[in-house]
C-alpha positions in Angstrom: 0.7 16.8 20.1 1.7 14.2 17.5 -0.5 15.9 14.9 1.2 19.2 15.6 4.6 17.6 15.3 3.6 15.9 12.1 2.2 19.2 10.7 5.4 21.0 11.6 7.4 18.5 9.5 5.2 19.1 6.4 6.6 20.9 3.4 3.9 23.5 3.5 4.7 24.6 7.0 8.4 24.6 6.4 8.0 26.7 3.3 5.8 29.1 5.1 8.2 29.4 8.0 11.1 29.9 5.6 9.3 32.6 3.6 8.1 34.4 6.8 11.7 34.3 8.1 13.0 35.8 4.8 10.3 38.6 5.0 11.3 39.4 8.6 15.0 39.5 7.7 14.3 41.9 4.8 12.1 44.1 7.1 14.8 44.1 9.8 17.4 45.0 7.2 15.3 47.9 6.0 14.8 49.1 9.6 18.5 49.0 10.2 19.2 50.8 6.9 16.4 53.3 7.7 17.9 54.1 11.2 21.5 54.2 10.2 21.9 55.0 6.6 18.8 57.2 6.0 19.9 59.8 8.6 23.4 60.0 7.1 22.1 60.1 3.6 19.7 62.9 4.6 22.5 64.9 6.1 24.6 64.3 3.0 21.8 65.5 0.8 21.0 68.6 2.8 24.7 69.5 3.1 25.0 69.2 -0.7 21.9 71.3 -1.1 23.3 74.0 1.3 26.6 74.2 -0.7 24.7 74.3 -4.0 22.5 77.3 -2.7 25.6 79.0 -1.3 27.3 78.8 -4.8 24.1 80.0 -6.5 23.7 83.0 -4.1 27.4 83.8 -4.6 27.0 83.8 -8.3 24.0 86.1 -8.1 26.0 88.7 -6.1 29.0 88.4 -8.4 26.8 89.1 -11.4 25.9 92.5 -10.0 22.2 91.8 -10.4 19.7 94.3 -9.2 18.7 94.0 -5.6 15.1 93.2 -6.5 16.2 90.4 -8.8 18.6 89.0 -6.1 15.9 89.1 -3.4 13.5 87.4 -5.8 16.0 84.6 -6.5 16.7 84.2 -2.8 13.0 83.9 -2.1 12.7 81.2 -4.7 15.7 79.3 -3.3 14.4 79.6 0.3 10.9 78.4 -0.7 12.0 75.7 -2.9 14.5 74.2 -0.4 12.7 75.1 2.8 15.7 77.1 3.9 16.0 80.1 6.2 18.4 82.6 4.5 20.0 85.6 6.0 22.4 87.9 4.2 24.4 90.7 5.9 26.6 93.3 4.4 30.1 94.1 5.4 28.8 96.5 8.1 26.9 93.5 9.6 23.6 95.0 8.5 20.8 92.6 7.7 20.0 93.2 4.0 17.9 90.1 3.4 16.0 87.4 5.4 13.6 84.8 4.1 11.6 84.8 7.4 8.7 87.3 7.8 9.4 87.4 11.5 12.5 89.4 10.9 13.4 90.4 14.4 13.1 86.8 15.7 15.2 85.5 12.9 17.7 88.3 13.3 18.1 87.5 17.0 18.7 83.9 16.3 21.2 84.8 13.6 23.1 87.1 16.0 23.2 84.2 18.5 24.5 81.9 15.7 27.1 84.4 14.8 28.2 84.5 18.4 28.3 80.7 18.5 30.1 80.6 15.2 32.8 82.9 16.5 33.2 80.6 19.5 33.5 77.6 17.2 30.4 76.0 18.9 28.2 73.2 17.5 29.1 70.0 15.8 31.0 70.5 12.6 29.6 68.5 9.7 31.8 70.0 6.9 34.2 72.9 6.8 35.8 74.6 3.8 37.9 77.7 3.1 35.0 80.0 2.7 32.2 78.2 4.6 31.4 76.0 7.6 28.5 73.6 8.0 27.5 72.7 11.6 24.7 71.0 13.5 23.3 73.4 16.1 20.3 73.7 18.5 18.3 76.9 18.8 16.6 78.4 21.9 13.5 76.4 21.2 15.4 73.1 21.3 15.1 72.6 17.5 18.2 71.2 15.8 19.3 72.8 12.6 22.0 72.4 10.0 23.6 75.8 9.5 25.9 77.1 6.8 28.2 80.0 7.8 30.0 81.6 4.8 31.4 84.8 3.4 30.6 85.7 -0.2 33.1 87.0 -2.7 31.8 90.5 -2.3 32.4 90.4 1.5 28.8 89.8 2.5 28.0 87.2 5.2 25.6 84.4 4.4 23.6 82.3 6.8 21.5 79.3 5.7 19.8 76.9 8.0 17.4 74.0 7.8 15.7 72.1 10.6 16.5 68.4 10.9 14.3 67.4 13.8 11.6 66.2 11.4 13.9 63.5 9.9 13.9 61.5 13.2 10.1 61.6 13.2 10.1 60.4 9.5 12.4 57.5 10.4 10.1 56.5 13.2 7.0 56.7 11.0 8.9 54.8 8.3 9.8 52.0 10.7 6.3 51.6 11.9 5.1 51.4 8.3 7.7 48.7 7.6 6.4 46.7 10.6 2.9 47.0 9.3 4.1 45.9 5.8 5.8 42.9 7.4 2.6 41.8 9.1 0.6 42.1 5.9 3.4 40.4 3.9 3.5 37.4 6.2 -0.3 37.1 6.1 -0.4 37.3 2.3 2.6 34.9 2.1 0.7 32.4 4.3 -2.3 32.5 1.8 0.0 32.3 -1.2 2.1 29.5 0.2 -1.0 27.5 1.2 -2.3 27.7 -2.3 1.0 27.3 -4.2 2.3 24.4 -2.0 -1.0 22.5 -2.3 -0.3 22.3 -6.1 3.0 20.6 -5.2 2.2 18.7 -2.0 -1.0 17.1 -3.2 0.8 15.2 -6.1 3.7 14.4 -3.7 1.3 13.0 -1.1 -0.4 11.0 -3.9 3.0 9.6 -5.0 3.8 8.8 -1.4 0.6 6.8 -1.0 1.3 4.9 -4.2 4.9 4.2 -3.0 3.5 3.0 0.4 1.1 0.6 -1.4 3.9 -0.6 -3.7 6.0 -1.4 -0.6 3.1 -3.7 0.4 3.0 -5.2 -3.1 -0.3 -3.5 -3.8 -0.2 -2.1 -7.4 -3.8 -1.2 -7.7 -3.3 2.6 -7.2 -2.0 4.6 -10.1 -0.9 8.2 -10.5 -3.4 10.5 -12.2 -1.7 12.1 -15.2 -2.3 15.9 -15.0 -1.2 16.4 -18.6 1.5 18.9 -17.6 5.1 18.8 -18.6 6.7 19.3 -15.2 9.0 17.2 -13.0 6.3 15.9 -10.6 4.0 14.7 -13.4 6.9 13.1 -15.2 7.9 11.4 -11.9 4.3 10.2 -11.5 4.3 8.7 -15.0 7.6 7.0 -14.3 6.2 5.5 -11.1 3.2 4.2 -13.0 5.6 2.5 -15.5 7.7 1.1 -12.7 4.5 -0.1 -10.9 3.3 -1.9 -14.0 6.7 -3.6 -14.6 7.0 -4.6 -10.9 3.4 -6.0 -10.9 4.2 -8.0 -14.0 7.5 -9.2 -12.7 6.1 -10.2 -9.3 3.2 -12.0 -10.9 5.7 -13.9 -13.0 7.7 -14.7 -9.9 4.5 -15.8 -8.1 3.5 -18.0 -11.0 7.0 -19.5 -11.2 7.0 -20.0 -7.4 3.6 -21.8 -7.6 4.9 -24.0 -10.3 8.0 -24.7 -8.3 5.9 -25.5 -5.2 3.7 -27.8 -7.3 6.8 -29.5 -8.6 8.2 -29.9 -5.1 4.8 -31.1 -3.8 4.6 -33.5 -6.7 8.0 -34.9 -6.0 7.1 -35.1 -2.3 3.9 -37.0 -3.2 5.8 -39.4 -5.5 8.4 -40.0 -2.8 5.7 -40.5 -0.2 3.7 -42.8 -2.6 6.8 -44.9 -3.2 7.5 -45.3 0.5 3.9 -46.1 1.2 3.7 -48.6 -1.6 6.9 -50.4 -0.5 5.6 -50.5 3.1 2.2 -51.7 2.1 3.5 -54.3 -0.3 6.1 -55.6 2.1 3.4 -55.9 4.8 0.7 -57.6 2.7 3.0 -59.9 0.7 4.6 -61.5 3.7 1.8 -64.2 4.1 1.5 -65.2 0.4 5.3 -65.2 0.0 5.6 -67.4 3.0 2.9 -69.8 1.7 4.5 -70.0 -1.7 7.9 -70.5 -0.2 6.6 -73.3 2.1 4.6 -75.2 -0.6 7.5 -74.8 -3.0 9.9 -76.3 -0.6 7.4 -79.1 0.0 7.3 -79.9 -3.7 11.1 -79.8 -4.0 11.5 -82.1 -1.0 8.8 -84.4 -2.3 6.9 -84.3 1.0 3.8 -85.7 -0.7 4.6 -88.2 -3.4 1.0 -88.7 -4.7 -0.2 -86.7 -7.7 -3.2 -85.2 -5.9 -1.1 -83.7 -3.1 1.4 -82.2 -5.6 -1.5 -80.8 -7.6 -2.9 -79.2 -4.4 0.5 -77.7 -3.6 0.7 -76.2 -7.1 -2.8 -74.8 -6.9 -2.0 -73.1 -3.6 1.1 -71.6 -5.1 -0.9 -70.4 -8.2 -3.7 -69.0 -6.1 -1.3 -67.1 -3.8 0.6 -65.8 -6.9 -2.7 -64.5 -8.4 -3.6 -62.9 -5.1 -0.2 -61.2 -5.0 -0.6 -60.0 -8.6 -4.1 -58.6 -7.8 -3.0 -56.9 -4.6 0.0 -55.2 -6.3 -2.3 -53.9 -9.1 -4.9 -52.7 -6.6 -2.2 -50.9 -4.6 -0.8 -49.2 -7.7 -4.3 -48.1 -8.7 -5.0 -46.9 -5.2 -1.8 -44.9 -5.0 -2.6 -43.2 -8.3 -6.1 -42.3 -7.0 -4.8 -41.0 -3.7 -2.1 -38.9 -5.1 -4.1 -37.5 -8.0 -2.3 -39.3 -10.7 -5.4 -40.9 -12.3 -7.4 -39.0 -14.9 -11.2 -39.8 -15.1 -12.9 -40.4 -18.4 -16.3 -38.9 -17.5 -19.3 -39.8 -19.6 -23.1 -39.8 -19.3 -24.5 -43.1 -18.2 -27.5 -44.5 -16.4 -26.7 -45.3 -12.7 -29.7 -47.6 -12.3 -28.5 -49.7 -15.2 -25.0 -49.8 -13.7 -26.4 -51.0 -10.3 -28.2 -53.8 -12.0 -25.1 -54.8 -13.9 -23.0 -54.9 -10.6 -25.7 -57.0 -9.0 -25.7 -59.4 -11.9 -21.9 -59.8 -11.7 -22.3 -60.6 -7.9 -24.9 -63.3 -8.6 -22.5 -66.1 -7.6 -21.8 -64.7 -4.2 -25.5 -63.9 -3.7 -26.6 -67.4 -4.7 -24.1 -69.0 -2.3 -25.6 -67.1 0.7 -29.1 -67.2 -0.7 -29.5 -63.4 -0.7 -31.8 -61.3 -2.8 -31.0 -57.6 -3.5 -33.7 -55.0 -3.9 -33.2 -52.0 -6.1 -35.6 -49.2 -5.2 -35.3 -46.4 -7.7 -37.0 -44.6 -10.6 -36.5 -46.1 -13.9 -33.6 -44.0 -15.2 -31.1 -41.6 -13.7 -28.3 -40.2 -15.9 -25.2 -39.0 -14.2 -21.9 -37.6 -15.5 -18.9 -39.5 -14.1 -16.4 -42.2 -14.9 -18.5 -45.4 -15.1 -15.5 -47.7 -14.6 -14.6 -46.2 -11.2 -18.2 -45.7 -10.1 -18.7 -49.4 -10.8 -15.8 -50.2 -8.5 -17.4 -48.1 -5.8 -20.7 -50.0 -6.1 -19.0 -53.3 -6.3 -17.0 -52.6 -3.1 -20.2 -51.5 -1.3 -22.2 -54.5 -2.5 -19.3 -56.9 -1.7 -18.9 -55.3 1.7 -22.7 -55.7 2.3 -22.6 -59.4 1.3 -19.7 -60.1 3.6 -21.2 -58.4 6.6 -24.8 -59.4 6.1 -26.5 -60.7 9.3 -30.0 -61.7 10.1 -31.7 -59.1 12.4 -35.2 -59.6 13.8 -35.8 -62.5 11.4 -34.9 -60.2 8.5 -31.9 -60.6 6.2 -31.7 -58.2 3.3 -29.6 -55.9 1.1 -31.3 -52.9 -0.5 -30.0 -50.3 -3.0 -31.9 -47.0 -3.1 -31.4 -43.8 -5.1 -32.6 -40.5 -3.7 -32.7 -37.5 -6.1 -32.1 -34.0 -4.7 -33.4 -31.6 -7.3 -32.2 -28.5 -5.4 -28.5 -29.3 -5.7 -28.8 -31.5 -8.7 -27.4 -34.7 -7.2 -28.4 -38.3 -6.4 -27.6 -40.2 -3.2 -26.9 -43.9 -3.9 -27.4 -45.9 -0.7 -26.5 -49.6 -0.1 -28.1 -51.0 3.1 -27.5 -54.4 4.7 -28.9 -55.8 7.9 -26.3 -56.6 10.5 -24.2 -55.1 13.3 -23.7 -51.3 13.6 -20.2 -49.9 13.1 -19.1 -48.5 16.4 -16.1 -47.3 18.4 -12.7 -47.0 16.6 -14.1 -48.8 13.6 -16.0 -45.6 12.6 -12.6 -43.9 12.0 -10.6 -46.8 10.7 -12.8 -48.6 8.2 -11.7 -46.2 5.4 -8.0 -46.9 6.0 -6.0 -49.3 3.9 -5.8 -52.9 4.9 -8.3 -52.5 7.8 -10.4 -55.6 8.2 -13.1 -56.5 10.7 -12.3 -59.3 13.2 -14.9 -61.6 11.7 -13.4 -61.4 8.2 -9.7 -62.1 8.8 -9.7 -65.5 7.2 -8.0 -65.6 3.8 -10.9 -67.2 2.1 -13.3 -64.3 2.2 -11.6 -61.6 4.1 -10.5 -59.6 1.1 -7.5 -57.3 0.8 -8.9 -54.6 3.1 -8.5 -51.8 0.6 -12.1 -51.8 -0.9 -13.4 -48.9 1.2 -10.0 -47.1 0.7 -10.8 -47.2 -3.1 -14.2 -45.6 -2.4 -12.6 -42.9 -0.3 -9.9 -42.1 -2.9 -12.4 -42.0 -5.9 -14.9 -39.8 -4.1 -12.2 -37.4 -2.8 -11.0 -37.0 -6.4 -14.5 -36.0 -7.4 -15.0 -33.9 -4.3 -18.4 -35.6 -3.5 -19.7 -36.8 -0.2 -19.5 -40.4 1.0 -19.9 -42.3 4.3 -22.1 -44.6 6.3 -25.1 -44.3 8.6 -25.9 -46.7 11.4 -29.6 -47.8 11.1 -31.7 -49.6 13.7 -31.2 -53.0 12.1 -28.1 -52.5 10.0 -25.7 -50.2 8.2 -26.2 -47.9 5.2 -23.3 -46.8 3.0 -23.8 -44.0 0.6 -22.2 -41.8 -2.1 -23.4 -38.7 -3.9 -23.0 -38.0 -7.6 -24.1 -35.1 -9.9 -27.1 -35.6 -12.1 -26.5 -34.9 -15.8 -29.8 -33.2 -16.4 -32.3 -32.7 -13.6 -35.2 -31.8 -16.0 -35.0 -35.3 -17.5 -35.4 -36.9 -14.1 -38.4 -34.7 -13.4 -40.1 -35.7 -16.7 -39.8 -39.4 -16.0 
């Protein structure tokens, strides 16, 4: 039902219905004209012909032509006009009849004469010397009859049957109905063909407009290379589509830039708030210590030189810690909010690991720890060696602080595992000790989170080392994390290898 309603609203169906309605109106008009006007026009034509024949016959008799010539002329007139002509002299004697059945015709004429004298029949036209009437004979046939008197005194009777005109009108109407049916059928075919030439481009333009409403500018109008209104409209829509697409693209780009600016401002504001919160939280203790020892010096709590020197050293040490913490926080903020650019270069990660171990020698010697590096001789990676060194330093420092003896075994081991398929190397730092469990698994990467056993200020650190690792690796988009082993914990990072083929050739 919906399809029928949709089809009924189409231009093609509307045009077909309008054309069919026009054809029916024209046929109906012709039928009305045929029924009303054609009969009147026929009577008018025959009446005019009767008068013309009357005048011609009157002229023949006035010209005193020979009887043979007159009869020949009358015969021609009767045959040419399909008239029955009867002429009587002044003694009412029949001197000419066009019908071969003379007696039958003469009887009818006598009857006509009688009717004429009684003024019977429908008068069509009447003049001084003639009268034209519509009459019906004994056989039920209707005629138009002219009764007249010639200038020489003769009586003239001319008749023509008009029953055939009604049959002609009926046949003509039936023919018009037939023509209407064929005309509607042909109109349907023509309309279907012609409207397709118009509706197909219109449907195409409608589809393009529908897609444009959804901001889809992929579909374009196919130029038919014709100079008509629809093709010009299609080309105009193509131009409009191109300009809209370009404008919307510019708006989108501008909007993206605006969103980036807003996001950037939001990040800066968030970074500022976070920095203030972190600094105010972490600097409370060193500020309190500095304040307390400063007041002690001012009030001369300890008068001896050694005590005053100790107070000054504590103040200096806490000041250095504050300076280091602020710098670390600023660096961490830049990393976390994407404000730090990396200077990536090619370097040997194995050599960097050895350098970090060498710098940590003092801590290792204090705890009598040996670090094993299990790796192939050389692995070149492409990254920022400064930040990767910080990652390794944090992992190794973290391993030293949390190192415990397990099953009479106390060790730290660095291992590099190359994955040729994805072109990366996994750097693992393992230390024997307790596993990381519970809420620690989620919180160890947070800023300022410290394990309970490391909260003393001597070796507890700032608690942002693993946050540095997280921020650096997130900037690179590489994996990082830890795995609990049977006798310890293994921290790892993954870095891209510069050239895998060089690793394979080693």
